[in-house]
Backbone atoms as SQL, in Angstrom:
CREATE TABLE atoms (id INTEGER PRIMARY KEY, chain TEXT, resi INTEGER, resn TEXT, atom TEXT, x REAL, y REAL, z REAL);
INSERT INTO atoms VALUES
  (1, 'A', 1, 'MET', 'N', -59.167, -20.728, 6.154),
  (2, 'A', 1, 'MET', 'CA', -59.848, -21.930, 5.725),
  (3, 'A', 1, 'MET', 'C', -60.329, -21.748, 4.276),
  (4, 'A', 2, 'THR', 'N', -60.138, -22.763, 3.459),
  (5, 'A', 2, 'THR', 'CA', -60.556, -22.722, 2.065),
  (6, 'A', 2, 'THR', 'C', -62.073, -22.808, 1.975),
  (7, 'A', 3, 'PRO', 'N', -62.702, -21.888, 1.229),
  (8, 'A', 3, 'PRO', 'CA', -64.166, -21.983, 1.088),
  (9, 'A', 3, 'PRO', 'C', -64.548, -23.245, 0.315),
  (10, 'A', 4, 'MET', 'N', -65.629, -23.864, 0.751),
  (11, 'A', 4, 'MET', 'CA', -66.114, -25.086, 0.101),
  (12, 'A', 4, 'MET', 'C', -67.334, -24.732, -0.747),
  (13, 'A', 5, 'ILE', 'N', -67.452, -25.396, -1.885),
  (14, 'A', 5, 'ILE', 'CA', -68.530, -25.144, -2.842),
  (15, 'A', 5, 'ILE', 'C', -69.437, -26.363, -2.896),
  (16, 'A', 6, 'ASP', 'N', -70.728, -26.159, -2.660),
  (17, 'A', 6, 'ASP', 'CA', -71.718, -27.241, -2.693),
  (18, 'A', 6, 'ASP', 'C', -72.004, -27.574, -4.154),
  (19, 'A', 7, 'ILE', 'N', -71.742, -28.837, -4.538),
  (20, 'A', 7, 'ILE', 'CA', -71.988, -29.236, -5.926),
  (21, 'A', 7, 'ILE', 'C', -73.190, -30.164, -6.069),
  (22, 'A', 8, 'GLY', 'N', -73.855, -30.476, -4.950),
  (23, 'A', 8, 'GLY', 'CA', -75.060, -31.288, -5.046),
  (24, 'A', 8, 'GLY', 'C', -75.064, -32.458, -4.091),
  (25, 'A', 9, 'PRO', 'N', -76.140, -33.249, -4.149),
  (26, 'A', 9, 'PRO', 'CA', -76.273, -34.375, -3.228),
  (27, 'A', 9, 'PRO', 'C', -75.403, -35.566, -3.619),
  (28, 'A', 10, 'VAL', 'N', -74.971, -36.310, -2.608),
  (29, 'A', 10, 'VAL', 'CA', -74.201, -37.533, -2.833),
  (30, 'A', 10, 'VAL', 'C', -74.993, -38.479, -3.722),
  (31, 'A', 11, 'ASP', 'N', -76.294, -38.586, -3.487),
  (32, 'A', 11, 'ASP', 'CA', -77.135, -39.522, -4.239),
  (33, 'A', 11, 'ASP', 'C', -77.228, -39.210, -5.736),
  (34, 'A', 12, 'ALA', 'N', -76.762, -38.045, -6.160),
  (35, 'A', 12, 'ALA', 'CA', -76.770, -37.711, -7.591),
  (36, 'A', 12, 'ALA', 'C', -75.683, -38.477, -8.348),
  (37, 'A', 13, 'ILE', 'N', -74.752, -39.074, -7.605),
  (38, 'A', 13, 'ILE', 'CA', -73.692, -39.876, -8.223),
  (39, 'A', 13, 'ILE', 'C', -73.937, -41.322, -7.814),
  (40, 'A', 14, 'PRO', 'N', -74.105, -42.233, -8.766),
  (41, 'A', 14, 'PRO', 'CA', -74.343, -43.634, -8.404),
  (42, 'A', 14, 'PRO', 'C', -73.099, -44.268, -7.781),
  (43, 'A', 15, 'LEU', 'N', -73.294, -45.325, -6.993),
  (44, 'A', 15, 'LEU', 'CA', -72.154, -46.070, -6.470),
  (45, 'A', 15, 'LEU', 'C', -71.288, -46.523, -7.641),
  (46, 'A', 16, 'ARG', 'N', -69.964, -46.426, -7.478),
  (47, 'A', 16, 'ARG', 'CA', -68.985, -46.746, -8.516),
  (48, 'A', 16, 'ARG', 'C', -69.191, -45.896, -9.775),
  (49, 'A', 17, 'GLY', 'N', -69.679, -44.664, -9.561),
  (50, 'A', 17, 'GLY', 'CA', -69.925, -43.751, -10.673),
  (51, 'A', 17, 'GLY', 'C', -69.196, -42.435, -10.470),
  (52, 'A', 18, 'SER', 'N', -69.373, -41.545, -11.435),
  (53, 'A', 18, 'SER', 'CA', -68.708, -40.246, -11.371),
  (54, 'A', 18, 'SER', 'C', -69.517, -39.215, -12.140),
  (55, 'A', 19, 'ARG', 'N', -69.107, -37.985, -11.968),
  (56, 'A', 19, 'ARG', 'CA', -69.634, -36.890, -12.771),
  (57, 'A', 19, 'ARG', 'C', -68.555, -35.830, -12.832),
  (58, 'A', 20, 'SER', 'N', -68.693, -34.934, -13.767),
  (59, 'A', 20, 'SER', 'CA', -67.715, -33.846, -13.843),
  (60, 'A', 20, 'SER', 'C', -68.425, -32.524, -13.616),
  (61, 'A', 21, 'VAL', 'N', -67.702, -31.616, -12.987),
  (62, 'A', 21, 'VAL', 'CA', -68.202, -30.266, -12.719),
  (63, 'A', 21, 'VAL', 'C', -67.088, -29.294, -13.067),
  (64, 'A', 22, 'THR', 'N', -67.461, -28.080, -13.341),
  (65, 'A', 22, 'THR', 'CA', -66.472, -27.045, -13.610),
  (66, 'A', 22, 'THR', 'C', -66.483, -26.053, -12.453),
  (67, 'A', 23, 'LEU', 'N', -65.322, -25.875, -11.847),
  (68, 'A', 23, 'LEU', 'CA', -65.152, -24.918, -10.756),
  (69, 'A', 23, 'LEU', 'C', -64.050, -23.958, -11.140),
  (70, 'A', 24, 'ASP', 'N', -64.376, -22.687, -11.152),
  (71, 'A', 24, 'ASP', 'CA', -63.382, -21.665, -11.463),
  (72, 'A', 24, 'ASP', 'C', -62.646, -21.975, -12.768),
  (73, 'A', 25, 'GLY', 'N', -63.389, -22.467, -13.764),
  (74, 'A', 25, 'GLY', 'CA', -62.817, -22.760, -15.072),
  (75, 'A', 25, 'GLY', 'C', -62.047, -24.070, -15.156),
  (76, 'A', 26, 'GLN', 'N', -61.987, -24.825, -14.061),
  (77, 'A', 26, 'GLN', 'CA', -61.238, -26.090, -14.021),
  (78, 'A', 26, 'GLN', 'C', -62.224, -27.257, -14.013),
  (79, 'A', 27, 'ASN', 'N', -62.027, -28.242, -14.900),
  (80, 'A', 27, 'ASN', 'CA', -62.903, -29.408, -14.952),
  (81, 'A', 27, 'ASN', 'C', -62.473, -30.396, -13.877),
  (82, 'A', 28, 'ILE', 'N', -63.427, -30.773, -13.007),
  (83, 'A', 28, 'ILE', 'CA', -63.165, -31.645, -11.872),
  (84, 'A', 28, 'ILE', 'C', -64.003, -32.911, -12.010),
  (85, 'A', 29, 'ALA', 'N', -63.396, -34.074, -11.775),
  (86, 'A', 29, 'ALA', 'CA', -64.105, -35.353, -11.748),
  (87, 'A', 29, 'ALA', 'C', -64.403, -35.693, -10.290),
  (88, 'A', 30, 'VAL', 'N', -65.668, -36.008, -10.015),
  (89, 'A', 30, 'VAL', 'CA', -66.098, -36.372, -8.663),
  (90, 'A', 30, 'VAL', 'C', -66.537, -37.829, -8.714),
  (91, 'A', 31, 'PHE', 'N', -65.978, -38.650, -7.831),
  (92, 'A', 31, 'PHE', 'CA', -66.198, -40.089, -7.843),
  (93, 'A', 31, 'PHE', 'C', -66.887, -40.544, -6.561),
  (94, 'A', 32, 'ARG', 'N', -67.755, -41.547, -6.697),
  (95, 'A', 32, 'ARG', 'CA', -68.369, -42.209, -5.534),
  (96, 'A', 32, 'ARG', 'C', -68.006, -43.687, -5.635),
  (97, 'A', 33, 'THR', 'N', -67.264, -44.172, -4.666),
  (98, 'A', 33, 'THR', 'CA', -66.782, -45.549, -4.701),
  (99, 'A', 33, 'THR', 'C', -67.843, -46.525, -4.205),
  (100, 'A', 34, 'GLY', 'N', -67.577, -47.804, -4.389),
  (101, 'A', 34, 'GLY', 'CA', -68.500, -48.848, -3.957),
  (102, 'A', 34, 'GLY', 'C', -68.724, -48.864, -2.460),
  (103, 'A', 35, 'ASP', 'N', -67.736, -48.342, -1.680),
  (104, 'A', 35, 'ASP', 'CA', -67.913, -48.264, -0.233),
  (105, 'A', 35, 'ASP', 'C', -68.433, -46.886, 0.189),
  (106, 'A', 36, 'ASP', 'N', -69.010, -46.150, -0.782),
  (107, 'A', 36, 'ASP', 'CA', -69.721, -44.887, -0.562),
  (108, 'A', 36, 'ASP', 'C', -68.836, -43.738, -0.106),
  (109, 'A', 37, 'ARG', 'N', -67.572, -43.744, -0.540),
  (110, 'A', 37, 'ARG', 'CA', -66.698, -42.601, -0.273),
  (111, 'A', 37, 'ARG', 'C', -66.674, -41.697, -1.501),
  (112, 'A', 38, 'ILE', 'N', -66.446, -40.417, -1.275),
  (113, 'A', 38, 'ILE', 'CA', -66.408, -39.420, -2.348),
  (114, 'A', 38, 'ILE', 'C', -64.979, -38.904, -2.483),
  (115, 'A', 39, 'PHE', 'N', -64.505, -38.840, -3.726),
  (116, 'A', 39, 'PHE', 'CA', -63.182, -38.311, -4.043),
  (117, 'A', 39, 'PHE', 'C', -63.325, -37.347, -5.215),
  (118, 'A', 40, 'ALA', 'N', -62.373, -36.425, -5.347),
  (119, 'A', 40, 'ALA', 'CA', -62.374, -35.512, -6.490),
  (120, 'A', 40, 'ALA', 'C', -60.944, -35.300, -6.980),
  (121, 'A', 41, 'LEU', 'N', -60.804, -35.308, -8.298),
  (122, 'A', 41, 'LEU', 'CA', -59.523, -35.087, -8.968),
  (123, 'A', 41, 'LEU', 'C', -59.736, -34.122, -10.119),
  (124, 'A', 42, 'VAL', 'N', -58.683, -33.438, -10.511),
  (125, 'A', 42, 'VAL', 'CA', -58.738, -32.717, -11.777),
  (126, 'A', 42, 'VAL', 'C', -59.034, -33.768, -12.843),
  (127, 'A', 43, 'ASN', 'N', -59.973, -33.489, -13.722),
  (128, 'A', 43, 'ASN', 'CA', -60.492, -34.474, -14.679),
  (129, 'A', 43, 'ASN', 'C', -59.550, -34.646, -15.871),
  (130, 'A', 44, 'ARG', 'N', -58.303, -35.058, -15.568),
  (131, 'A', 44, 'ARG', 'CA', -57.297, -35.176, -16.617),
  (132, 'A', 44, 'ARG', 'C', -56.220, -36.162, -16.212),
  (133, 'A', 45, 'CYS', 'N', -56.118, -37.244, -16.950),
  (134, 'A', 45, 'CYS', 'CA', -55.080, -38.235, -16.693),
  (135, 'A', 45, 'CYS', 'C', -53.701, -37.593, -16.942),
  (136, 'A', 46, 'PRO', 'N', -52.700, -37.926, -16.112),
  (137, 'A', 46, 'PRO', 'CA', -51.376, -37.340, -16.317),
  (138, 'A', 46, 'PRO', 'C', -50.659, -37.875, -17.561),
  (139, 'A', 47, 'HIS', 'N', -51.170, -38.931, -18.180),
  (140, 'A', 47, 'HIS', 'CA', -50.528, -39.555, -19.332),
  (141, 'A', 47, 'HIS', 'C', -50.886, -38.823, -20.627),
  (142, 'A', 48, 'LYS', 'N', -52.115, -39.010, -21.093),
  (143, 'A', 48, 'LYS', 'CA', -52.553, -38.390, -22.356),
  (144, 'A', 48, 'LYS', 'C', -53.743, -37.456, -22.146),
  (145, 'A', 49, 'HIS', 'N', -53.948, -37.058, -20.889),
  (146, 'A', 49, 'HIS', 'CA', -54.989, -36.090, -20.519),
  (147, 'A', 49, 'HIS', 'C', -56.404, -36.609, -20.758),
  (148, 'A', 50, 'GLY', 'N', -56.586, -37.926, -20.695),
  (149, 'A', 50, 'GLY', 'CA', -57.919, -38.517, -20.844),
  (150, 'A', 50, 'GLY', 'C', -58.852, -38.071, -19.738),
  (151, 'A', 51, 'PRO', 'N', -60.168, -38.023, -20.004),
  (152, 'A', 51, 'PRO', 'CA', -61.162, -37.596, -19.018),
  (153, 'A', 51, 'PRO', 'C', -61.409, -38.699, -17.980),
  (154, 'A', 52, 'LEU', 'N', -60.843, -38.547, -16.812),
  (155, 'A', 52, 'LEU', 'CA', -60.958, -39.578, -15.781),
  (156, 'A', 52, 'LEU', 'C', -62.401, -39.838, -15.369),
  (157, 'A', 53, 'SER', 'N', -63.267, -38.853, -15.499),
  (158, 'A', 53, 'SER', 'CA', -64.674, -39.042, -15.125),
  (159, 'A', 53, 'SER', 'C', -65.361, -40.088, -16.005),
  (160, 'A', 54, 'GLU', 'N', -64.763, -40.427, -17.136),
  (161, 'A', 54, 'GLU', 'CA', -65.328, -41.441, -18.023),
  (162, 'A', 54, 'GLU', 'C', -64.695, -42.819, -17.799),
  (163, 'A', 55, 'GLY', 'N', -63.802, -42.913, -16.813),
  (164, 'A', 55, 'GLY', 'CA', -63.126, -44.171, -16.517),
  (165, 'A', 55, 'GLY', 'C', -63.946, -45.075, -15.620),
  (166, 'A', 56, 'ILE', 'N', -63.438, -46.293, -15.426),
  (167, 'A', 56, 'ILE', 'CA', -64.098, -47.284, -14.585),
  (168, 'A', 56, 'ILE', 'C', -63.435, -47.278, -13.216),
  (169, 'A', 57, 'ILE', 'N', -64.264, -47.240, -12.166),
  (170, 'A', 57, 'ILE', 'CA', -63.765, -47.220, -10.792),
  (171, 'A', 57, 'ILE', 'C', -63.568, -48.645, -10.307),
  (172, 'A', 58, 'HIS', 'N', -62.373, -48.897, -9.751),
  (173, 'A', 58, 'HIS', 'CA', -62.026, -50.189, -9.150),
  (174, 'A', 58, 'HIS', 'C', -61.529, -49.893, -7.746),
  (175, 'A', 59, 'GLY', 'N', -62.321, -50.171, -6.732),
  (176, 'A', 59, 'GLY', 'CA', -61.908, -49.854, -5.366),
  (177, 'A', 59, 'GLY', 'C', -61.736, -48.357, -5.208),
  (178, 'A', 60, 'HIS', 'N', -60.518, -47.926, -4.854),
  (179, 'A', 60, 'HIS', 'CA', -60.222, -46.503, -4.710),
  (180, 'A', 60, 'HIS', 'C', -59.291, -46.024, -5.813),
  (181, 'A', 61, 'ALA', 'N', -59.502, -46.550, -7.022),
  (182, 'A', 61, 'ALA', 'CA', -58.738, -46.140, -8.195),
  (183, 'A', 61, 'ALA', 'C', -59.687, -46.021, -9.382),
  (184, 'A', 62, 'VAL', 'N', -59.263, -45.246, -10.376),
  (185, 'A', 62, 'VAL', 'CA', -60.025, -45.130, -11.619),
  (186, 'A', 62, 'VAL', 'C', -59.093, -45.469, -12.773),
  (187, 'A', 63, 'ALA', 'N', -59.618, -46.194, -13.761),
  (188, 'A', 63, 'ALA', 'CA', -58.852, -46.531, -14.959),
  (189, 'A', 63, 'ALA', 'C', -59.147, -45.477, -16.021),
  (190, 'A', 64, 'CYS', 'N', -58.118, -44.845, -16.535),
  (191, 'A', 64, 'CYS', 'CA', -58.297, -43.851, -17.591),
  (192, 'A', 64, 'CYS', 'C', -58.916, -44.521, -18.814),
  (193, 'A', 65, 'PRO', 'N', -59.911, -43.885, -19.441),
  (194, 'A', 65, 'PRO', 'CA', -60.556, -44.499, -20.598),
  (195, 'A', 65, 'PRO', 'C', -59.687, -44.534, -21.853),
  (196, 'A', 66, 'LEU', 'N', -58.589, -43.797, -21.898),
  (197, 'A', 66, 'LEU', 'CA', -57.761, -43.779, -23.108),
  (198, 'A', 66, 'LEU', 'C', -56.757, -44.930, -23.163),
  (199, 'A', 67, 'HIS', 'N', -55.989, -45.111, -22.096),
  (200, 'A', 67, 'HIS', 'CA', -54.927, -46.126, -22.125),
  (201, 'A', 67, 'HIS', 'C', -54.900, -46.995, -20.872),
  (202, 'A', 68, 'ASN', 'N', -55.976, -46.951, -20.092),
  (203, 'A', 68, 'ASN', 'CA', -56.152, -47.831, -18.936),
  (204, 'A', 68, 'ASN', 'C', -55.164, -47.595, -17.796),
  (205, 'A', 69, 'TRP', 'N', -54.523, -46.421, -17.754),
  (206, 'A', 69, 'TRP', 'CA', -53.701, -46.115, -16.590),
  (207, 'A', 69, 'TRP', 'C', -54.611, -46.094, -15.378),
  (208, 'A', 70, 'ARG', 'N', -54.162, -46.662, -14.255),
  (209, 'A', 70, 'ARG', 'CA', -54.931, -46.634, -13.019),
  (210, 'A', 70, 'ARG', 'C', -54.421, -45.493, -12.147),
  (211, 'A', 71, 'ILE', 'N', -55.358, -44.650, -11.708),
  (212, 'A', 71, 'ILE', 'CA', -55.021, -43.475, -10.908),
  (213, 'A', 71, 'ILE', 'C', -55.670, -43.617, -9.533),
  (214, 'A', 72, 'SER', 'N', -54.891, -43.425, -8.474),
  (215, 'A', 72, 'SER', 'CA', -55.412, -43.477, -7.114),
  (216, 'A', 72, 'SER', 'C', -56.363, -42.313, -6.883),
  (217, 'A', 73, 'LEU', 'N', -57.559, -42.609, -6.396),
  (218, 'A', 73, 'LEU', 'CA', -58.512, -41.543, -6.073),
  (219, 'A', 73, 'LEU', 'C', -58.090, -40.788, -4.820),
  (220, 'A', 74, 'GLU', 'N', -57.299, -41.430, -3.966),
  (221, 'A', 74, 'GLU', 'CA', -56.878, -40.801, -2.715),
  (222, 'A', 74, 'GLU', 'C', -55.722, -39.829, -2.911),
  (223, 'A', 75, 'THR', 'N', -54.774, -40.186, -3.794),
  (224, 'A', 75, 'THR', 'CA', -53.562, -39.376, -3.942),
  (225, 'A', 75, 'THR', 'C', -53.405, -38.739, -5.320),
  (226, 'A', 76, 'GLY', 'N', -54.115, -39.234, -6.326),
  (227, 'A', 76, 'GLY', 'CA', -53.943, -38.771, -7.692),
  (228, 'A', 76, 'GLY', 'C', -52.759, -39.399, -8.403),
  (229, 'A', 77, 'GLU', 'N', -51.985, -40.237, -7.691),
  (230, 'A', 77, 'GLU', 'CA', -50.789, -40.866, -8.273),
  (231, 'A', 77, 'GLU', 'C', -51.157, -42.019, -9.193),
  (232, 'A', 78, 'ALA', 'N', -50.401, -42.162, -10.293),
  (233, 'A', 78, 'ALA', 'CA', -50.543, -43.327, -11.161),
  (234, 'A', 78, 'ALA', 'C', -50.067, -44.548, -10.389),
  (235, 'A', 79, 'LEU', 'N', -50.748, -45.675, -10.590),
  (236, 'A', 79, 'LEU', 'CA', -50.431, -46.905, -9.871),
  (237, 'A', 79, 'LEU', 'C', -49.670, -47.872, -10.769),
  (238, 'A', 80, 'GLY', 'N', -48.992, -48.838, -10.160),
  (239, 'A', 80, 'GLY', 'CA', -48.232, -49.816, -10.925),
  (240, 'A', 80, 'GLY', 'C', -46.957, -49.200, -11.463),
  (241, 'A', 81, 'ALA', 'N', -46.572, -49.613, -12.662),
  (242, 'A', 81, 'ALA', 'CA', -45.322, -49.143, -13.272),
  (243, 'A', 81, 'ALA', 'C', -45.442, -47.736, -13.851),
  (244, 'A', 82, 'ASP', 'N', -46.676, -47.235, -14.003),
  (245, 'A', 82, 'ASP', 'CA', -46.876, -45.915, -14.594),
  (246, 'A', 82, 'ASP', 'C', -46.462, -44.810, -13.619),
  (247, 'A', 83, 'LYS', 'N', -46.029, -43.691, -14.169),
  (248, 'A', 83, 'LYS', 'CA', -45.587, -42.563, -13.353),
  (249, 'A', 83, 'LYS', 'C', -46.336, -41.307, -13.769),
  (250, 'A', 84, 'GLY', 'N', -46.764, -40.541, -12.790),
  (251, 'A', 84, 'GLY', 'CA', -47.468, -39.292, -13.031),
  (252, 'A', 84, 'GLY', 'C', -48.469, -39.044, -11.920),
  (253, 'A', 85, 'CYS', 'N', -48.991, -37.845, -11.873),
  (254, 'A', 85, 'CYS', 'CA', -49.925, -37.493, -10.806),
  (255, 'A', 85, 'CYS', 'C', -50.957, -36.488, -11.315),
  (256, 'A', 86, 'THR', 'N', -52.175, -36.702, -10.904),
  (257, 'A', 86, 'THR', 'CA', -53.281, -35.783, -11.173),
  (258, 'A', 86, 'THR', 'C', -53.603, -35.070, -9.869),
  (259, 'A', 87, 'PRO', 'N', -53.765, -33.752, -9.875),
  (260, 'A', 87, 'PRO', 'CA', -54.084, -33.057, -8.627),
  (261, 'A', 87, 'PRO', 'C', -55.417, -33.516, -8.028),
  (262, 'A', 88, 'THR', 'N', -55.419, -33.664, -6.701),
  (263, 'A', 88, 'THR', 'CA', -56.642, -33.985, -5.981),
  (264, 'A', 88, 'THR', 'C', -57.329, -32.689, -5.570),
  (265, 'A', 89, 'VAL', 'N', -58.614, -32.798, -5.263),
  (266, 'A', 89, 'VAL', 'CA', -59.405, -31.659, -4.798),
  (267, 'A', 89, 'VAL', 'C', -60.011, -32.065, -3.462),
  (268, 'A', 90, 'ALA', 'N', -59.880, -31.207, -2.458),
  (269, 'A', 90, 'ALA', 'CA', -60.414, -31.512, -1.129),
  (270, 'A', 90, 'ALA', 'C', -61.932, -31.640, -1.185),
  (271, 'A', 91, 'VAL', 'N', -62.443, -32.677, -0.479),
  (272, 'A', 91, 'VAL', 'CA', -63.871, -32.996, -0.468),
  (273, 'A', 91, 'VAL', 'C', -64.352, -33.121, 0.973),
  (274, 'A', 92, 'GLN', 'N', -65.562, -32.641, 1.211),
  (275, 'A', 92, 'GLN', 'CA', -66.265, -32.884, 2.470),
  (276, 'A', 92, 'GLN', 'C', -67.677, -33.304, 2.109),
  (277, 'A', 93, 'VAL', 'N', -68.267, -34.148, 2.946),
  (278, 'A', 93, 'VAL', 'CA', -69.675, -34.493, 2.796),
  (279, 'A', 93, 'VAL', 'C', -70.365, -34.052, 4.074),
  (280, 'A', 94, 'GLU', 'N', -71.369, -33.196, 3.925),
  (281, 'A', 94, 'GLU', 'CA', -72.128, -32.698, 5.069),
  (282, 'A', 94, 'GLU', 'C', -73.607, -32.794, 4.752),
  (283, 'A', 95, 'ALA', 'N', -74.343, -33.465, 5.624),
  (284, 'A', 95, 'ALA', 'CA', -75.796, -33.609, 5.482),
  (285, 'A', 95, 'ALA', 'C', -76.171, -34.130, 4.098),
  (286, 'A', 96, 'GLY', 'N', -75.370, -35.090, 3.595),
  (287, 'A', 96, 'GLY', 'CA', -75.664, -35.702, 2.314),
  (288, 'A', 96, 'GLY', 'C', -75.311, -34.855, 1.100),
  (289, 'A', 97, 'ARG', 'N', -74.607, -33.748, 1.301),
  (290, 'A', 97, 'ARG', 'CA', -74.203, -32.842, 0.214),
  (291, 'A', 97, 'ARG', 'C', -72.692, -32.930, 0.015),
  (292, 'A', 98, 'ILE', 'N', -72.259, -32.834, -1.242),
  (293, 'A', 98, 'ILE', 'CA', -70.831, -32.865, -1.579),
  (294, 'A', 98, 'ILE', 'C', -70.315, -31.433, -1.639),
  (295, 'A', 99, 'LEU', 'N', -69.267, -31.177, -0.875),
  (296, 'A', 99, 'LEU', 'CA', -68.625, -29.864, -0.862),
  (297, 'A', 99, 'LEU', 'C', -67.195, -30.024, -1.366),
  (298, 'A', 100, 'LEU', 'N', -66.808, -29.198, -2.317),
  (299, 'A', 100, 'LEU', 'CA', -65.459, -29.241, -2.886),
  (300, 'A', 100, 'LEU', 'C', -64.732, -27.933, -2.606),
  (301, 'A', 101, 'ALA', 'N', -63.424, -28.036, -2.365),
  (302, 'A', 101, 'ALA', 'CA', -62.582, -26.858, -2.280),
  (303, 'A', 101, 'ALA', 'C', -62.297, -26.361, -3.690),
  (304, 'A', 102, 'ALA', 'N', -62.101, -25.079, -3.847),
  (305, 'A', 102, 'ALA', 'CA', -61.719, -24.555, -5.152),
  (306, 'A', 102, 'ALA', 'C', -60.397, -25.208, -5.552),
  (307, 'A', 103, 'PRO', 'N', -60.297, -25.750, -6.766),
  (308, 'A', 103, 'PRO', 'CA', -59.079, -26.463, -7.171),
  (309, 'A', 103, 'PRO', 'C', -57.926, -25.525, -7.459),
  (310, 'A', 104, 'ILE', 'N', -56.730, -26.090, -7.375),
  (311, 'A', 104, 'ILE', 'CA', -55.519, -25.367, -7.771),
  (312, 'A', 104, 'ILE', 'C', -55.497, -25.353, -9.295),
  (313, 'A', 105, 'ARG', 'N', -55.214, -24.220, -9.873),
  (314, 'A', 105, 'ARG', 'CA', -55.196, -24.089, -11.326),
  (315, 'A', 105, 'ARG', 'C', -54.067, -24.935, -11.903),
  (316, 'A', 106, 'VAL', 'N', -54.391, -25.727, -12.928),
  (317, 'A', 106, 'VAL', 'CA', -53.424, -26.617, -13.576),
  (318, 'A', 106, 'VAL', 'C', -53.210, -26.119, -14.999),
  (319, 'A', 107, 'ALA', 'N', -51.944, -26.028, -15.404),
  (320, 'A', 107, 'ALA', 'CA', -51.631, -25.584, -16.763),
  (321, 'A', 107, 'ALA', 'C', -52.156, -26.609, -17.781),
  (322, 'A', 108, 'ALA', 'N', -52.599, -26.127, -18.917),
  (323, 'A', 108, 'ALA', 'CA', -53.143, -26.992, -19.963),
  (324, 'A', 108, 'ALA', 'C', -52.086, -27.839, -20.609);
């Protein structure tokens, strides 16, 4: 079983908001959707490597702040006509705390 890392309370992230954390040298974007679900992705758009944590959340997708690519929070896949994928990070919520799996290392 992959060890999970406690990164803090769910309430530290506003609804439709995000924050970034560094785990094992990898920058991770953690999102809280309007329906109070938590998702985590490597904080890098597959297009121009924009910081997804600075994007706007729409449902279960985030718009990259650089070129407005929409990325699925569930799969990391670019939506619409765009092609590319951002690695997802496994998330659990226990007793109001966000737990993340150590991310897979992504080449720069």
